[in-house]
C-alpha positions as a Markdown table, in Angstrom:
| # | Residue | x | y | z |
|---|---|---|---|---|
| 1 | Met | -64.1 | -65.1 | -24.4 |
| 2 | Thr | -65.5 | -68.5 | -25.2 |
| 3 | Asp | -65.9 | -70.5 | -28.3 |
| 4 | Arg | -69.7 | -69.9 | -28.3 |
| 5 | Ala | -69.3 | -66.2 | -28.2 |
| 6 | Asn | -66.6 | -66.4 | -30.9 |
| 7 | Ser | -68.6 | -68.7 | -33.3 |
| 8 | Ser | -72.1 | -67.2 | -32.8 |
| 9 | Leu | -71.7 | -63.4 | -32.9 |
| 10 | Asn | -68.0 | -62.8 | -34.2 |
| 11 | Pro | -67.6 | -63.3 | -38.1 |
| 12 | Pro | -64.7 | -65.4 | -39.3 |
| 13 | Ser | -61.7 | -63.3 | -40.2 |
| 14 | Gly | -61.9 | -61.6 | -43.6 |
| 15 | Thr | -65.6 | -61.3 | -43.8 |
| 16 | Gly | -67.5 | -58.0 | -43.5 |
| 17 | Ala | -64.7 | -56.2 | -45.4 |
| 18 | Ala | -66.7 | -55.4 | -48.3 |
| 19 | Pro | -70.2 | -54.0 | -47.5 |
| 20 | Ser | -73.2 | -55.7 | -49.2 |
| 21 | Arg | -76.5 | -54.1 | -50.0 |
| 22 | Pro | -79.4 | -55.9 | -48.2 |
| 23 | Ser | -82.8 | -54.6 | -48.2 |
| 24 | Val | -84.1 | -53.7 | -44.8 |
| 25 | Thr | -87.6 | -52.5 | -44.2 |
| 26 | Leu | -88.1 | -49.5 | -41.4 |
| 27 | Pro | -91.1 | -48.1 | -40.2 |
| 28 | Gln | -92.0 | -44.9 | -42.3 |
| 29 | Gly | -91.6 | -42.8 | -39.0 |
| 30 | Gln | -88.3 | -44.0 | -38.2 |
| 31 | Leu | -86.9 | -43.6 | -41.8 |
| 32 | Glu | -88.0 | -40.0 | -41.9 |
| 33 | Gln | -86.4 | -39.2 | -38.6 |
| 34 | Ile | -83.1 | -40.7 | -39.9 |
| 35 | Arg | -83.6 | -38.6 | -43.0 |
| 36 | Arg | -83.9 | -35.4 | -40.8 |
| 37 | Leu | -80.8 | -36.5 | -39.0 |
| 38 | Val | -78.8 | -36.6 | -42.3 |
| 39 | Ala | -80.4 | -33.5 | -43.6 |
| 40 | Val | -79.1 | -31.4 | -40.5 |
| 41 | Gly | -75.7 | -33.3 | -40.7 |
| 42 | Arg | -76.1 | -35.5 | -37.6 |
| 43 | Ala | -75.3 | -38.6 | -39.8 |
| 44 | Gly | -73.6 | -38.9 | -43.2 |
| 45 | Ser | -76.3 | -40.9 | -44.8 |
| 46 | Val | -79.1 | -43.3 | -44.1 |
| 47 | Asp | -76.7 | -46.3 | -44.7 |
| 48 | Glu | -74.1 | -44.7 | -42.2 |
| 49 | Tyr | -76.8 | -44.4 | -39.5 |
| 50 | Val | -78.3 | -47.7 | -39.9 |
| 51 | Gly | -74.8 | -49.2 | -40.0 |
| 52 | Ala | -73.8 | -47.6 | -36.9 |
| 53 | Ala | -76.9 | -48.7 | -35.0 |
| 54 | Val | -76.5 | -52.2 | -36.1 |
| 55 | Ala | -72.6 | -52.2 | -35.0 |
| 56 | Glu | -73.6 | -50.9 | -31.6 |
| 57 | Arg | -76.3 | -53.5 | -31.3 |
| 58 | Leu | -73.8 | -56.3 | -32.2 |
| 59 | Glu | -71.4 | -55.3 | -29.9 |
| 60 | Arg | -73.8 | -55.3 | -26.9 |
| 61 | Asp | -75.2 | -58.6 | -28.0 |
| 62 | Arg | -71.4 | -59.9 | -28.0 |
| 63 | Ser | -70.8 | -58.4 | -24.7 |
| 64 | Leu | -74.1 | -60.0 | -23.2 |
| 65 | Thr | -73.1 | -63.4 | -24.6 |
| 66 | Glu | -69.5 | -63.3 | -22.9 |
| 67 | Leu | -71.3 | -62.2 | -19.8 |
| 68 | Gln | -73.7 | -65.1 | -20.0 |
| 69 | Asp | -70.9 | -67.6 | -20.7 |
| 70 | Leu | -69.0 | -66.3 | -17.8 |
| 71 | Phe | -71.9 | -66.9 | -15.4 |
| 72 | Glu | -72.6 | -70.2 | -16.9 |
| 73 | Arg | -68.9 | -71.3 | -16.3 |
| 74 | Lys | -69.2 | -70.0 | -12.7 |
| 75 | Gly | -72.3 | -71.9 | -12.2 |
| 76 | Gln | -74.3 | -69.0 | -10.8 |
| 77 | Gly | -75.9 | -66.0 | -12.0 |
| 78 | Pro | -75.8 | -62.4 | -10.5 |
| 79 | Ser | -77.3 | -61.8 | -7.2 |
| 80 | Ala | -80.6 | -59.9 | -6.7 |
| 81 | Glu | -78.5 | -57.0 | -5.4 |
| 82 | His | -76.2 | -56.9 | -8.5 |
| 83 | Leu | -79.5 | -57.0 | -10.8 |
| 84 | Ala | -81.1 | -54.2 | -8.8 |
| 85 | Trp | -77.8 | -52.1 | -9.1 |
| 86 | Ala | -77.8 | -52.7 | -12.8 |
| 87 | Arg | -81.3 | -52.0 | -13.6 |
| 88 | Glu | -80.9 | -48.6 | -11.3 |
| 89 | Val | -77.6 | -47.6 | -13.3 |
| 90 | Leu | -79.4 | -48.5 | -16.8 |
| 91 | Gly | -82.7 | -46.8 | -15.6 |
| 92 | Val | -84.7 | -49.8 | -16.5 |
| 93 | Glu | -87.5 | -51.6 | -14.6 |
| 94 | Gly | -88.0 | -55.6 | -14.3 |
| 95 | Lys | -88.6 | -58.2 | -12.1 |
| 96 | Asp | -86.2 | -58.8 | -9.5 |
| 97 | Asp | -85.9 | -62.8 | -9.7 |
| 98 | Gly | -82.2 | -63.0 | -9.4 |
| 99 | Glu | -81.6 | -64.5 | -12.9 |
| 100 | Ala | -79.5 | -62.5 | -15.4 |
| 101 | Arg | -81.5 | -62.3 | -18.8 |
| 102 | Pro | -79.1 | -60.8 | -21.4 |
């Protein structure tokens, strides 16, 4: 893991232990869907659902930053073949320009 990945996406040790109460605005439709999931027991609360979604996104972004750092250290990006494979596995479409865009 590089210093950049550590400093930009990983909080200093000891932070994050106590949850804070930020205000987050969601589109009404998304909030209604989350509340329905809570009502049927698929999530414990709106806070729990949003917290899990944020944790998942942070882990993905941390992993992508690590991957980008690795490519930068190697001095090259993934080949067009690797990008095509990744797009197929992930089920996403995109330009096959031979450049990683995490």
